[in-house]
C-alpha positions, 0 to 999 in steps of 0.5 A: 723524828727521822732519827727516832725511826732509824734508831728504833728500826736498828734496835728492833733489827738487833733484837731480831738478830739476837733472838735468832742467834739465841734460837740457833744456840738453843737448837745446836745444844738440843742437837748435841744433846740428842747426838749424845743420847743416841750415841749413849744408846748405841754404846749400850746396845753394843755392850748388850750384844757382847755380854749376852744374847744379840736380842738384848740389843732390842730396847728403848731408853728415854724415847730412843729405840735400838734394834739389831738384825743378826741377818744384816748385822746392823744396829739401828738407833732411832730418835725423834730427830734422827736415825743412825745405823752402824754395821758390826763385825766379829772380832774373832781370835784370828783377827787379832795379833795375839789372842789368848783364852786363859793367860798370857806372859809378856815378859819380853817382846816387841809388837808392831801391828795394824790398828784394830789388831792388838792383844785380846783375851777371848773366853772361847777359842775355835775348835780345829777340825783335824780331819780337814788338815789330815785329808788335805795333807801332802805328808803324814808322819805316824810318830817317833822322833821326827827330824826335819831339816832343809826344804820341805814339800809345799803343802800341809804336813801332818804329824799324828804323834811323837816329837818334831825337831826342826833343825837348821835351814828348815823351810816350809811353804804350807802348814805344819800340824803337830799332834805331839811335841815340837822342838825348834833346835836349829837356826834359820827355821822358816814356816811360811803360810800359803793361801788355799784356793779361795785366797784365804791363808791357812795357819803356818803352824797348828798345835792340835793337842792341848797337852802338847809341849811346845817351845821355840827359839830365836832361830825361827821365823813364822809368817802367817797364823799360829794356833795352839790348843795348849800352852805355847811358849815363843822364846824368841823369834819373829812372827807376823801373827796372829798367834792364837792359844790358850796360854801364851808366853812371849819372851826372849825379845820376841818380835811380832810384826804383821808387816802392815799386811791384812792378809793373815787376819782372815778366818782360816778354813778347818776351824768351823763356821766363823758365824757359829761362834758368838764372838765379841763384835765391834763397829765396822770402819766407815759404816756409820750412817745418819738419817736426819 
């Protein structure tokens, strides 16, 4: 009789344990299914924001609700089991190593960039405020053939028209703004961006005229952002990026390397308010919060 009781209790315990683990497995599968459903709604919300108005991110799907605040820039996904919130950030053109609007030719180049700063096409590029750079210029050139050689005064150099020839040993700590043509004909040409009073780096080179004829040679080094309103051909040379333009050609073993430095990727002054544009958005790193 004792053996019968012992074995009966053991059997009941085994059944209880088996039932418990079965419930745990079912619960785990339900949790996993809910996580997948929530993530699916989050992905759809992000897609809706990037293809249309931000208000399209406010919707419901199978009992899961998505809301987006353009003020806090938070997407909140709520289900019966949990609530997830993530912060979004703009992927503006200056946040990428290379950003183009219309076309890109990558026949010959090497690229080494920090994660999240690759090559990306943007349907819209920012508009340069030329008056900002003209009003802050340390030197203004009115036109003709402008030959530059040696060390230039630090700051913004603004060329209203004509053709600029950068010759041997040209060195600038600042910004070169070109409204006409640019020809790099020398070696050891260095354009080195510097920050403004707020610590944000201005572009090292700006080509403001969309009809400008621009080309470079392997003899140029550009440290800092480059912006071109028209076609831009980088035929050799070394630059950190970002390189922003409508049509970009990368050839002749051009080397793009941001030197593992984030400092050039901020949105620079003289291009309007960054939030005035509807840039593509992505989830900010380490912003994912789960409320059980």
